[in-house]
C-alpha positions in Angstrom: 25.7 -22.1 -13.9 22.9 -24.6 -13.5 20.6 -24.3 -10.4 21.8 -27.7 -9.2 25.0 -26.1 -7.9 23.4 -25.2 -4.6 21.9 -28.7 -4.3 25.2 -30.4 -5.0 26.9 -28.4 -2.2 24.2 -29.3 0.3 24.3 -33.0 -0.5 28.0 -33.2 -0.3 28.0 -31.4 3.1 25.5 -34.0 4.5 27.6 -36.8 3.1 31.0 -35.5 4.3 30.6 -36.6 7.9 29.8 -40.1 6.8 32.5 -40.4 4.2 35.4 -39.3 6.5 34.4 -41.9 9.0 35.1 -44.6 6.4 38.7 -45.8 6.3 39.0 -46.2 2.5 42.7 -46.4 1.8 43.7 -43.8 -0.8 47.2 -42.8 -1.7 46.8 -39.1 -0.7 47.9 -36.0 -2.4 46.8 -32.4 -2.6 44.7 -31.9 -5.8 43.5 -28.3 -5.2 44.3 -25.2 -3.1 41.8 -22.4 -2.5 43.2 -19.6 -0.4 44.5 -21.3 2.8 42.3 -24.4 2.2 43.3 -27.6 0.5 41.4 -30.5 -1.1 42.9 -33.9 -0.9 42.5 -36.9 -3.3 41.0 -38.8 -0.4 38.3 -36.1 0.0 37.1 -36.8 -3.5 37.4 -40.5 -3.3 35.5 -40.7 0.0 32.6 -38.6 -1.3 32.6 -40.7 -4.5 32.4 -43.9 -2.5 29.6 -42.7 -0.3 27.7 -41.3 -3.2 28.0 -44.6 -5.0 26.8 -46.5 -1.9 23.8 -44.2 -1.2 22.6 -42.8 -4.4 24.0 -44.7 -7.4 25.8 -43.0 -10.2 24.5 -40.9 -13.1 27.2 -41.1 -15.8 30.7 -42.5 -15.5 32.9 -42.6 -12.4 35.1 -39.8 -13.7 32.2 -37.4 -14.3 30.9 -38.0 -10.8 34.4 -37.4 -9.3 34.5 -34.1 -11.3 31.2 -33.2 -9.7 32.5 -34.0 -6.2 35.6 -32.0 -6.8 33.6 -29.0 -8.0 31.4 -29.3 -4.9 34.5 -29.2 -2.7 35.8 -26.2 -4.6 32.6 -24.3 -4.0 32.8 -25.3 -0.3 36.4 -24.2 0.1 35.7 -20.9 -1.6 32.9 -20.3 0.8 35.0 -21.3 3.7 37.8 -19.0 2.6 35.3 -16.1 2.6 34.0 -17.1 6.0 37.5 -16.8 7.4 38.0 -13.4 5.7 34.7 -12.3 7.2 35.7 -13.7 10.6 32.5 -15.7 11.0 32.4 -17.3 14.4 30.4 -20.5 15.3 29.6 -21.0 18.9 30.3 -24.3 20.7 26.5 -24.5 21.3 25.8 -24.3 17.6 28.3 -27.0 16.9 26.9 -29.3 19.6 23.3 -28.8 18.5 24.2 -29.5 14.8 26.3 -32.5 15.7 23.3 -33.9 17.7 21.0 -33.3 14.8 23.3 -35.1 12.4 23.8 -38.0 14.8 20.0 -38.4 15.2 19.7 -38.6 11.4 22.5 -41.1 11.0 21.3 -43.2 14.0 17.8 -43.3 12.6 19.1 -44.4 9.2 21.1 -47.3 10.8 18.6 -48.2 13.4 20.4 -47.8 16.7 23.4 -46.2 18.5 25.0 -49.6 18.6 24.7 -50.1 14.8 26.0 -46.6 14.3 29.1 -47.3 16.4 29.7 -50.6 14.7 29.3 -49.1 11.2 31.7 -46.3 11.8 34.0 -48.1 14.1 33.9 -45.3 16.6 31.9 -44.5 19.8 29.5 -41.6 19.8 31.9 -39.5 21.9 34.9 -40.3 19.6 32.8 -39.4 16.6 31.8 -36.1 18.1 35.4 -35.3 19.0 36.8 -36.2 15.6 34.2 -34.3 13.5 33.5 -31.2 15.6 35.9 -29.2 13.4 34.1 -30.5 10.3 30.8 -29.4 11.7 32.2 -25.9 12.5 33.5 -25.5 8.9 30.2 -26.7 7.5 28.3 -24.1 9.6 30.6 -21.4 8.4 30.0 -22.5 4.8 26.2 -22.5 5.4 26.3 -19.0 6.9 28.3 -17.6 4.1 26.2 -19.2 1.5 23.0 -18.0 3.2 24.3 -14.4 3.3 24.8 -14.5 -0.5 21.2 -15.3 -1.3 19.3 -14.2 1.8 18.0 -11.0 0.2 17.2 -12.5 -3.2 13.5 -12.3 -4.0 11.3 -12.4 -7.1 8.5 -10.0 -8.0 5.3 -11.2 -9.7 6.6 -9.4 -12.9 9.8 -11.5 -12.7 7.8 -14.7 -12.3 5.8 -13.8 -15.4 8.9 -13.0 -17.3 10.6 -16.2 -16.2 7.7 -18.3 -17.4 7.4 -16.4 -20.6 11.0 -17.1 -21.4 10.5 -20.9 -21.2 10.2 -22.4 -24.7 6.7 -23.8 -25.2 8.1 -27.3 -25.8 10.2 -27.1 -22.6 7.4 -26.1 -20.2 7.5 -28.8 -17.4 4.8 -31.3 -17.0 3.0 -31.1 -13.6 1.6 -34.2 -12.1 -1.9 -34.5 -10.8 -2.2 -32.3 -7.7 -4.7 -32.3 -4.8 -5.6 -29.9 -2.0 -7.1 -31.6 1.1 -8.7 -30.4 4.2 -9.2 -32.4 7.5 -11.4 -32.1 10.5 -10.0 -33.9 13.5 -11.7 -35.2 16.6 -9.3 -36.3 19.3 -11.0 -38.7 21.8 -11.2 -37.0 25.2 -8.8 -38.2 27.9 -10.7 -38.7 31.2 -9.6 -37.2 34.5 -9.3 -40.7 35.9 -6.8 -41.7 33.1 -4.7 -38.6 33.8 -4.6 -39.2 37.5 -3.4 -42.8 37.0 -0.6 -41.8 34.7 0.5 -38.9 37.0 0.6 -41.4 39.9 2.9 -43.7 37.9 5.1 -40.9 36.9 5.2 -39.5 40.4 6.4 -42.9 41.6 9.2 -42.9 39.0 10.3 -39.4 40.1 10.4 -40.5 43.8 12.6 -43.4 42.8 15.0 -41.0 41.0 15.1 -38.7 44.1 15.8 -41.8 46.2 18.9 -42.5 44.2 17.9 -44.6 41.2 19.4 -43.6 37.9 17.1 -41.5 35.7 18.5 -43.0 32.4 17.9 -46.5 33.6 14.3 -45.8 34.5 13.8 -44.0 31.1 15.0 -47.1 29.3 12.6 -49.3 31.3 9.5 -47.1 31.4 9.6 -44.2 29.0 7.1 -44.4 26.1 9.1 -42.1 23.8 10.5 -44.7 21.4 13.1 -42.3 20.0 14.8 -41.5 23.3 14.0 -44.3 25.6 16.8 -46.6 24.3 19.2 -43.6 24.9 18.2 -43.3 28.5 15.7 -40.6 27.6 18.4 -38.2 26.2 17.1 -35.8 23.6 20.3 -34.0 22.6 20.6 -30.2 22.4 17.5 -28.1 21.4 17.0 -24.4 21.3 13.9 -22.4 22.2 10.9 -23.0 20.0 12.0 -26.5 19.0 10.2 -28.4 21.8 6.7 -28.3 23.2 6.3 -24.9 24.8 5.2 -26.4 28.2 8.2 -28.8 28.1 10.9 -26.2 27.2 9.4 -23.6 29.7 10.4 -26.1 32.5 13.6 -27.4 30.8 15.2 -24.0 30.6 14.6 -23.4 34.3 16.3 -26.5 35.6 19.8 -26.6 37.1 22.3 -29.3 36.1 21.0 -32.7 37.2 17.8 -31.3 38.5 14.6 -33.3 38.0 11.4 -31.5 37.2 7.9 -32.0 38.6 5.4 -33.6 36.2 4.9 -31.7 32.9 1.9 -32.1 30.7 2.2 -31.6 26.9 0.4 -32.7 23.8 2.5 -35.9 23.8 1.6 -36.9 27.3 3.1 -36.5 30.8 6.9 -36.1 31.4 9.5 -35.7 34.1 12.7 -34.0 32.8 16.3 -34.0 34.0 18.7 -31.3 32.7 22.0 -32.8 31.5 23.7 -29.6 30.3 22.8 -26.1 29.2 24.9 -24.1 26.7 23.6 -20.6 26.2 20.1 -20.8 24.6 20.3 -24.6 24.1 19.6 -27.4 26.6 20.3 -31.1 26.5 17.8 -33.0 28.7 16.6 -36.5 29.3 13.0 -37.3 30.0 10.5 -40.0 30.8 7.3 -39.9 28.9 4.1 -41.7 29.8 1.2 -41.4 27.3 -2.5 -41.3 27.9 -4.3 -44.3 26.5 -7.5 -44.1 24.5 -10.2 -46.7 25.1 -12.2 -48.3 22.3 -15.3 -46.6 23.7 -13.6 -43.2 23.5 -12.7 -43.9 19.9 -16.2 -44.9 19.1 -17.6 -41.7 20.6 -15.1 -39.6 18.5 -16.3 -41.5 15.3 -20.0 -40.9 16.2 -19.2 -37.2 16.8 -17.8 -36.8 13.3 -20.7 -38.7 11.8 -22.9 -36.0 13.2 -20.7 -33.2 11.9 -20.5 -34.9 8.5 -24.3 -34.9 8.4 -24.4 -31.1 9.0 -22.0 -30.6 6.1 -23.7 -32.9 3.7 -27.1 -31.2 4.4 -25.5 -27.8 3.7 -26.1 -26.7 7.3 -22.4 -25.9 7.5 -19.6 -25.5 5.0 -16.5 -27.6 5.6 -14.5 -24.5 6.5 -17.2 -23.4 9.1 -17.3 -26.9 10.5 -13.5 -27.0 10.9 -13.4 -23.7 12.7 -16.2 -24.8 15.1 -15.5 -28.5 15.7 -11.9 -29.5 14.7 -9.2 -30.4 17.3 -6.5 -29.9 14.7 -3.8 -27.2 14.9 -4.7 -26.2 11.3 -8.3 -25.3 12.2 -7.7 -21.6 11.4 -6.4 -22.5 8.0 -9.6 -24.3 6.9 -8.0 -27.6 8.0 -5.8 -27.6 4.9 -2.9 -30.0 4.9 0.5 -28.4 4.3 3.1 -30.1 2.1 6.3 -30.2 4.3 8.4 -30.4 1.1 7.1 -27.2 -0.5 5.3 -25.3 2.3 2.2 -25.1 0.1 -1.2 -26.8 0.2 -0.6 -28.7 -3.0 0.3 -32.4 -3.0 1.2 -34.9 -5.7 -0.7 -38.0 -4.8 2.5 -40.0 -4.5 3.6 -37.6 -1.8 0.6 -38.2 0.4 0.5 -40.3 3.6 -1.0 -43.7 2.6 -3.6 -43.0 5.3 -4.8 -40.0 3.3 -4.3 -41.2 -0.3 -6.3 -44.3 0.3 -9.3 -42.3 1.4 -9.2 -39.3 -1.0 -8.8 -41.7 -4.0 -12.5 -42.5 -3.7 -13.7 -38.8 -3.4 -14.9 -36.3 -6.0 -13.9 -32.7 -5.6 -16.1 -31.1 -2.9 -16.9 -34.4 -1.2 -16.0 -35.4 2.4 -15.0 -38.8 3.5 -16.6 -41.0 6.2 -14.8 -40.7 9.6 -11.3 -42.3 9.1 -9.1 -43.6 11.8 -5.7 -41.8 12.0 -2.6 -41.7 14.0 -1.1 -38.3 15.0 2.6 -37.5 14.8 3.0 -38.2 18.5 1.3 -41.6 18.1 -2.2 -40.9 19.4 -5.3 -42.3 17.7 -8.1 -40.1 16.5 -10.7 -39.8 13.8 -11.0 -37.3 11.0 -13.1 -36.3 8.0 -11.1 -35.6 4.9 -12.3 -33.1 2.3 -11.1 -33.1 -1.3 -11.0 -29.3 -2.1 -9.2 -29.5 -5.4 -7.8 -32.0 -7.9 -5.9 -31.1 -11.1 -5.1 -33.5 -13.9 -1.6 -33.9 -15.3 -0.8 -30.9 -17.4 1.8 -28.4 -18.7 2.6 -25.8 -16.0 0.6 -22.6 -16.3 0.4 -19.4 -14.3 -3.1 -19.9 -13.2 -2.8 -23.3 -11.6 0.9 -23.5 -10.8 2.0 -20.0 -9.8 3.6 -21.2 -6.5 5.7 -23.8 -8.4 6.7 -21.3 -11.1 7.6 -18.7 -8.4 9.8 -21.3 -6.7 11.6 -22.2 -10.0 12.1 -18.5 -10.7 13.5 -17.9 -7.2 15.8 -20.9 -7.5 17.2 -19.6 -10.8 17.7 -16.1 -9.4 19.6 -17.4 -6.4 21.8 -19.5 -8.7 22.6 -16.4 -10.8 23.4 -14.5 -7.6 25.7 -17.3 -6.5 27.3 -17.5 -9.9 28.1 -13.8 -9.8 29.5 -14.1 -6.3 31.8 -17.0 -7.4 33.1 -15.1 -10.4 34.0 -12.1 -8.3 35.6 -14.1 -5.4 37.4 -16.6 -7.6 39.1 -13.8 -9.5 40.5 -12.4 -6.2 41.4 -15.8 -4.5 44.5 -17.9 -4.9 43.3 -21.1 -6.7 45.4 -24.0 -8.0 44.0 -27.3 -9.3 45.9 -30.4 -10.5 46.1 -30.5 -14.3 44.7 -34.1 -14.3 41.3 -32.5 -13.7 41.4 -30.3 -16.8 39.2 -32.8 -18.7 36.4 -32.2 -16.2 33.3 -30.3 -17.5 32.9 -28.0 -14.6 30.0 -25.6 -14.3 32.4 -22.8 -13.5 35.8 -22.3 -15.3 38.1 -22.8 -12.3 41.2 -23.1 -14.5 40.6 -19.7 -16.0 40.5 -18.3 -12.5 44.0 -19.6 -11.7 45.6 -18.2 -14.8 
């Protein structure tokens, strides 16, 4: 079985909520049965339609439909095992996952209104209709995770994996860079903080006097993601929000409004909508501190001084980061982490344009002039960028690309574990597939399993 099996399953699970919301008219029939679970013709056609709309098609329509069917077969086999194992998904888990998916879909479409127009359903109708789908998806994910959760690779296995790759098949690795940053956040004056807290205190008093929290959030909150939703964030668990924010949110009673809370993002007041176990759904009003041009100029001048110390060898970049950086990565030498791989290596095409434009002009070991940046929470700051390493395009090798090769080896080992699991479970599970799909080139021989 190819390693793409796991990826196909995950892609189709993400698509499944969207496709079922589309009312494509299909003359329905059962095309496959796995245990107590069925697959309908419409299930395949809906996923095929959405795949075509979002991703284009590699190969002909029939081959893609075969891929969609096999993905559904994998899912139903996993779901059948989840039912055998009596896996239970809590209402809170369903609600949180639903909110996460809705945030994703709404972000793709631009607004709640466009979402409702596109799917022809209100948010509440969508939640009600697809909660069982979410529950099944979570059961599938838990079962799938349990199959590969203990799969690891040793250094010896990584070496063996790489040795077994034919020389002419060793993948090409694009140019990679490692980059450090030293950030200076402009200080927020006490006067600025007091002005914002006074404004927020006034909004809280209006809520306590009877005005609607959500209306004031729409009018005044500076959180662009939640303001248009009346400040509502959806369900979050512990560790997913700013620690100062969640410390207060989890103490509130239903409908209760907090005092002013300060976080890295700014100042908030919070209202609890609902709590389910270890998850809370809140709305908030955020007011951000403003940075003056003078404050920014002072931050830039500060970094000019630090850069001078580095360039005259009074400090190494790592030492300067530890002493002077305001970044959360200061204890890691200021190294940027690639969110897609979890490593410090980046292909240039994966870099934020703010970064790639600056480091393009640097040689290895050089630092940039202070560069203006915007943090994830929308604040302006200055930073020095340091080009620690740059590799040229090359064939993968163990010295430069161990992390990549390790990830490839782990992916293959997980795929092998999953293949072994499928072979065992399919042999013990009732499976029937419509004969019209016999021409499909499946990764797994499903028809042999039913004979």
